[in-house]
C-alpha positions in Angstrom: -55.8 -149.2 -83.0 -53.7 -148.0 -80.0 -50.4 -149.9 -79.7 -49.8 -150.8 -76.0 -46.5 -152.3 -74.8 -46.8 -154.2 -71.5 -43.3 -154.0 -70.1 -42.1 -156.5 -67.5 -39.3 -154.7 -65.5 -38.3 -157.8 -63.5 -35.0 -159.3 -64.6 -34.4 -161.9 -61.8 -34.8 -165.4 -63.2 -37.2 -166.4 -60.3 -39.2 -163.2 -60.3 -43.0 -163.4 -60.1 -43.0 -160.4 -62.4 -43.0 -162.3 -65.7 -46.0 -164.4 -64.9 -47.8 -161.3 -63.7 -46.9 -159.4 -66.8 -48.1 -162.3 -68.9 -51.4 -162.3 -67.0 -51.8 -158.5 -67.4 -51.1 -158.9 -71.2 -53.7 -161.6 -71.5 -56.3 -159.4 -69.6 -55.7 -156.4 -71.9 -56.0 -158.6 -75.0 -59.2 -160.1 -73.8 -60.6 -156.7 -73.0 -59.8 -155.4 -76.5 -59.2 -152.0 -77.8 -55.4 -152.3 -78.0 -52.8 -153.9 -80.1 -50.7 -155.4 -77.3 -47.0 -156.3 -77.3 -45.3 -158.0 -74.3 -41.9 -156.6 -73.7 -39.5 -158.3 -71.2 -36.5 -156.3 -70.1 -34.7 -159.5 -69.2 -35.0 -160.6 -72.8 -34.0 -157.2 -74.1 -30.9 -157.4 -71.9 -29.7 -153.8 -72.3 -26.2 -153.2 -70.9 -25.7 -150.3 -68.5 -26.1 -147.1 -70.4 -23.1 -147.0 -72.8 -24.1 -144.4 -75.4 -21.5 -141.6 -75.8 -24.1 -138.9 -76.5 -27.1 -137.7 -74.5 -30.3 -139.6 -75.3 -32.1 -136.4 -76.2 -29.9 -136.1 -79.4 -31.3 -139.4 -80.8 -27.8 -140.2 -82.1 -27.2 -143.8 -81.1 -23.9 -145.5 -81.6 -25.0 -149.0 -80.6 -27.4 -151.4 -82.3 -29.0 -152.5 -79.0 -30.0 -148.8 -78.5 -31.3 -148.5 -82.0 -33.4 -151.7 -81.5 -34.7 -150.5 -78.2 -35.5 -147.1 -79.7 -37.5 -148.7 -82.5 -39.4 -150.8 -80.1 -40.3 -148.0 -77.7 -41.1 -145.6 -80.6 -43.5 -148.1 -82.1 -45.8 -147.9 -79.0 -48.5 -145.4 -78.4 -48.8 -146.2 -74.7 -47.1 -148.3 -72.0 -48.1 -150.4 -69.1 -45.1 -151.1 -66.8 -45.2 -154.1 -64.5 -42.8 -153.2 -61.8 -41.4 -155.0 -58.8 -40.6 -153.0 -55.7 -37.1 -153.6 -54.4 -36.0 -151.8 -51.2 -38.8 -149.2 -51.7 -37.9 -148.3 -55.3 -37.9 -149.4 -58.9 -35.3 -151.7 -60.3 -32.0 -150.6 -61.8 -32.7 -152.3 -65.2 -36.0 -150.3 -65.4 -34.3 -147.0 -64.8 -31.5 -147.9 -67.2 -34.1 -148.8 -69.9 -35.7 -145.4 -69.4 -32.4 -143.5 -69.5 -31.3 -145.0 -72.8 -34.0 -143.0 -74.6 -35.6 -139.6 -74.4 -37.8 -138.4 -77.3 -39.2 -141.9 -77.8 -41.0 -141.7 -74.4 -42.4 -138.2 -74.8 -46.1 -137.6 -74.8 -47.0 -141.3 -74.3 -49.3 -142.3 -71.5 -48.1 -144.7 -68.9 -49.9 -147.1 -66.6 -48.3 -148.9 -63.8 -48.9 -152.3 -62.2 -46.6 -152.5 -59.2 -46.2 -155.4 -56.8 -44.1 -156.4 -53.8 -44.0 -159.2 -51.3 -43.8 -156.6 -48.6 -46.5 -154.9 -46.6 -47.1 -152.1 -49.1 -47.9 -154.5 -52.0 -45.9 -152.1 -54.3 -48.1 -149.1 -53.6 -45.1 -146.7 -53.5 -43.9 -147.6 -57.0 -46.0 -145.0 -59.0 -44.7 -142.1 -57.0 -41.1 -143.2 -57.6 -41.6 -143.6 -61.3 -42.9 -140.1 -61.8 -39.5 -138.8 -60.8 -37.7 -140.8 -63.5 -40.0 -140.1 -66.4 -38.1 -138.1 -69.1 -39.2 -134.5 -68.9 -42.3 -135.6 -67.1 -43.5 -136.6 -70.6 -44.9 -139.9 -69.4 -46.3 -140.1 -65.9 -49.0 -142.2 -64.2 -51.8 -140.7 -62.1 -50.6 -139.5 -58.7 -52.9 -141.7 -56.5 -51.9 -145.4 -56.8 -54.7 -147.9 -56.7 -54.3 -150.5 -54.0 -54.3 -154.2 -54.7 -56.3 -156.6 -52.5 -53.1 -157.7 -50.8 -51.7 -154.3 -49.9 -52.0 -152.7 -46.4 -52.0 -149.1 -45.4 
């Protein structure tokens, strides 16, 4: 069975991202076809990138990076639940991506983006394509719009 990690990229304690990620996880489980793991970047609590070597070497000096590597490597695909802050993705999300390289390669990615603003998070997928390592994981170009988003 395909192992899907639903990753909540919200780290603010009051963010609506965690409940949304939980709901998405429940929906995927009910639909079936995946072994689903919920991953919360707030709980992972990675420090800002502190590895002395490039991620592409796979030589990790810190246990938190080795743990993060094992978690990401164990997935076949990802569904990122991402808030939009100031028109872009969050720093903790980019940091989590930057910690690793080979572990992301060739794995499909889906994105659920959201925002309290007028776009409803519709710009998120385009931003994320630029930060995917080696374009190894990238969502479709055309984001789907939520009921609450406006053009």
